[in-house]
N, C-alpha and C positions, 0 to 999 in steps of 0.2 A: 459479483459472484464469479463471473467469467474470469476476472483478473486473478482472483485467488486460485482458481483452477490452473490458470496459465503459470502462475508462480510455482505451484506444486509440481507441475509437469517439468518446468525448466529446472527446478532445484533437484529433481530426481536424477539429473545427469551430473550433479556435482560429485566430487570424489567421496567415497565412503567415509574416509577419515574426517570429513566435514559435517557428518551427520549431526553432531552435537555442537557444531560451530555455526558457520554461515548458513548452512541448510536450515537448521532449526530457527535461526534468527530471522531469515527472510520469510519463512513460512509464518512464523508468529506475527510478524509485522503485517504481512499481507492479510491474514485472517483478522487482525485487529482493525484494519480499515473497514471491512464489511461489518464486523460485529459492532463497532462504535457507531456506524451509520444506523444500523438496525436498532440498537439500544436507544440512540438519541431520537430516532423517529417516534418512539413510544414515550418520549419525555412529556411532561405536562406543560412545558412552556418553550417558547422560542429561545430563551436564554439558556435553558438546560440543553436543548437540541444543539445550539451553537457550541456549547462546551464539549459535547461528544464529537461534533464535526471537527473541532480543533484537534482533538486527540486522533481522529482518523487522518487528518492532514499530516500530523507529525509522523504517523505510521507510514504514510505514503512517501514522505521524504526519507524515512529510514529504509524503505524498500529500494528507493532510487540509489541511495548510498551503497547498499548491499549489492545491487546490480552492477554498479561501477567497480566494486571490489572483485566481484565474480568475473567481470570482463577483463580486468587487469591480470587476474590469475588464470585466465583462459579456461574457466570452468565450463563454458558452453560456447557455441558458435556466436560470433559477434553480432550477426544480423538478428538472431533470436533475442539476444540481450537488448539490442537496440530497439526492437519492437516492443519489448516489455517496458523499457525506459520511456518510450513515447506514450504507451498506455498509462503508465504511472503519472507522467506529466499531465496528460489530459484529465485523468482522474483527479489530480490535485487541483487543477484549474476549475473543474466542476464543483469540487467541495468548497474551494475558496469563493466561488460565485454564489453558492448557496448560503454560505456564512454571511456574505455581504447583503444578500437579499433579505435574510432573516433579521439582520441588524437594522436595515432601513425600514422594515415593516414595524419595528417596535418603537 
């Protein structure tokens, strides 16, 4: 949840003409991470939970790509974008680890 908040705060500094472009896309992908984890945690099986975690992982990769684009276009300070990239990378590693754990338990 903190990551989604950080993405919203970061993307608020993007140019106004990106409101329906990169700003919207990075926010939707960030929210998708949290929502897929939440929805999957309420799933009835580990198999279903893994399916939602894989969607969350893809959204994390989407956020990372959007952050790289924002960096290249200089939409925010490089150190702030780098911090969000590190967080997204850590988040994706945690999600991947949970997927592996659930798979080994079944």
